[in-house]
C-alpha positions in Angstrom: -18.7 3.3 -1.5 -18.3 -0.3 -2.1 -15.1 -2.3 -2.5 -15.4 -2.3 -6.3 -15.7 1.5 -6.5 -12.7 1.8 -4.1 -10.5 -0.4 -6.4 -11.8 1.4 -9.5 -10.6 4.7 -8.2 -7.2 3.3 -7.2 -6.8 1.6 -10.6 -8.0 4.5 -12.6 -5.5 6.8 -10.9 -2.6 4.3 -11.3 -3.3 3.7 -15.0 -3.5 7.4 -15.7 -0.3 8.0 -13.7 1.5 5.2 -15.6 2.8 3.8 -12.4 4.2 7.0 -10.8 3.0 6.9 -7.2 3.2 10.7 -6.7 1.2 11.4 -9.9 -1.2 8.6 -8.8 -1.8 10.3 -5.5 -2.4 13.7 -7.2 -4.9 12.1 -9.6 -6.6 10.2 -6.8 -7.1 13.5 -4.9 -8.6 15.0 -8.1 -10.9 12.0 -8.5 -12.0 12.1 -4.8 -12.8 15.8 -5.0 -15.5 14.9 -7.5 -17.3 12.9 -4.8 -19.3 14.1 -1.8 -17.3 14.3 1.5 -19.0 11.2 3.0 -17.9 9.1 0.0 -14.4 10.4 0.5 -14.6 9.2 4.1 -15.8 5.9 2.8 -12.7 5.7 0.5 -10.5 6.6 3.5 -12.1 3.7 5.5 -11.4 1.2 2.7 -7.8 2.4 2.4 -7.1 2.4 6.1 -8.7 -1.1 6.5 -6.4 -2.5 3.8 -3.4 -0.6 5.2 -4.0 -2.2 8.6 -4.6 -5.6 7.1 -1.2 -5.5 5.4 0.6 -5.1 8.8 2.2 -8.5 8.5 5.7 -9.7 9.3 5.8 -11.7 6.1 4.9 -8.6 4.0 7.5 -6.5 5.9 10.0 -9.2 4.9 9.0 -9.0 1.3 9.3 -5.2 1.4 12.8 -5.7 2.9 13.8 -7.9 -0.1 12.4 -5.4 -2.6 13.7 -2.3 -1.0 17.1 -3.7 0.2 15.9 -3.1 3.8 12.8 -1.6 5.2 12.6 0.7 8.2 9.3 1.3 10.0 8.5 4.3 7.8 9.6 2.5 4.6 7.2 -0.3 5.4 4.4 2.1 6.1 5.0 3.8 2.7 5.3 0.4 1.1 1.9 -0.7 2.3 0.4 2.5 0.8 2.2 1.8 -2.5 1.0 -1.8 -2.4 -2.6 -0.7 -2.1 -1.9 1.6 -5.1 -0.9 -1.4 -7.2 -4.6 -2.6 -7.2 -6.7 -5.4 -5.9 -4.9 -8.3 -7.6 -1.4 -7.3 -6.5 -2.6 -6.3 -3.0 -4.6 -9.4 -2.3 -2.0 -11.7 -3.8 0.7 -10.1 -1.7 -1.3 -10.2 1.6 -2.1 -13.9 0.9 1.5 -14.9 0.0 4.1 -12.1 -0.1 6.5 -14.3 -2.2 3.9 -14.0 -5.0 5.1 -10.5 -5.6 7.9 -12.1 -7.6 5.2 -13.0 -10.2 2.7 -10.2 -9.6 5.1 -7.3 -10.2 6.2 -6.7 -13.8 9.3 -4.9 -12.6 10.4 -3.1 -9.5 13.0 -0.3 -9.1 13.8 0.3 -5.5 14.7 3.9 -6.3 11.2 4.8 -7.6 8.9 2.0 -6.6 7.6 1.0 -3.2 7.0 4.4 -1.7 3.4 5.4 -1.7 3.4 7.8 1.2 1.4 10.4 -0.7 -1.3 7.8 -1.5 -1.9 7.4 2.2 -2.9 11.1 2.5 -5.0 11.4 -0.7 -8.4 11.0 1.0 -7.4 13.4 3.8 -6.2 16.0 1.3 -9.4 15.7 -0.8 -11.6 15.8 2.3 -9.9 18.9 3.6 -10.1 20.7 0.2 -13.8 19.8 0.0 -14.8 20.8 3.5 -12.0 22.9 5.1 -12.0 20.4 7.9 -9.9 17.4 8.9 -11.1 13.9 8.0 -13.3 12.6 10.9 -12.5 9.5 12.8 -13.0 6.5 10.6 -14.5 4.3 13.3 -12.1 1.4 12.5 -10.5 -0.8 15.2 -7.0 0.2 16.2 -4.3 -1.6 14.3 -2.3 -4.3 16.2 0.7 -2.9 18.1 3.0 -5.3 16.3 2.7 -6.9 12.8 0.7 -10.1 12.7 2.4 -13.4 12.0 5.8 -14.8 12.8 8.6 -12.3 13.6 11.3 -12.2 11.0 14.8 -11.0 11.2 14.6 -8.4 8.5 18.3 -7.9 8.3 19.2 -11.6 7.9 19.6 -12.2 4.2 19.6 -16.0 4.6 16.3 -15.8 6.5 14.8 -13.6 3.8 16.1 -15.8 1.0 14.6 -18.9 2.6 11.3 -17.4 3.4 10.8 -15.6 0.0 12.7 -17.8 -2.5 11.0 -16.5 -5.7 11.2 -12.9 -4.6 14.8 -13.3 -3.5 15.8 -14.9 -6.7 14.3 -12.1 -8.8 14.9 -9.0 -6.7 17.1 -9.9 -3.7 20.8 -9.6 -2.9 
């Protein structure tokens, strides 16, 4: 599976789910179950590689602005949700998290930002197809700490300064 096919599957499920992350995960499982198990593992590799790539202090800070705070788990689920938003939003956010102010049409912290189920879609599809757990993906371990400069995620002044566009639109 190449990167284009990965993003096509993500986008197709998101569009069909009309932005609902839980429905998107269910639809993604259905789509993945139409593939052979090795391609499902390929999808899982693509997903996990992006998930690890998004382990950035700046992105965690952006999540804290959008979610009015972001615990470890909330940030994990946010990264899954971010992948579910598609290539343009994901790449833009990883490059410059403050761009989320322009990349997101809207954001409701009660329903958006939690893509936990998306993170398990490939595992669920693989298990349903084979009756076994997803094999090791062969990817390097993620860094023990987010990459970049440490941010005080609870200091609103720091977040407002670091993410001015995001703070203006969604903060406080």
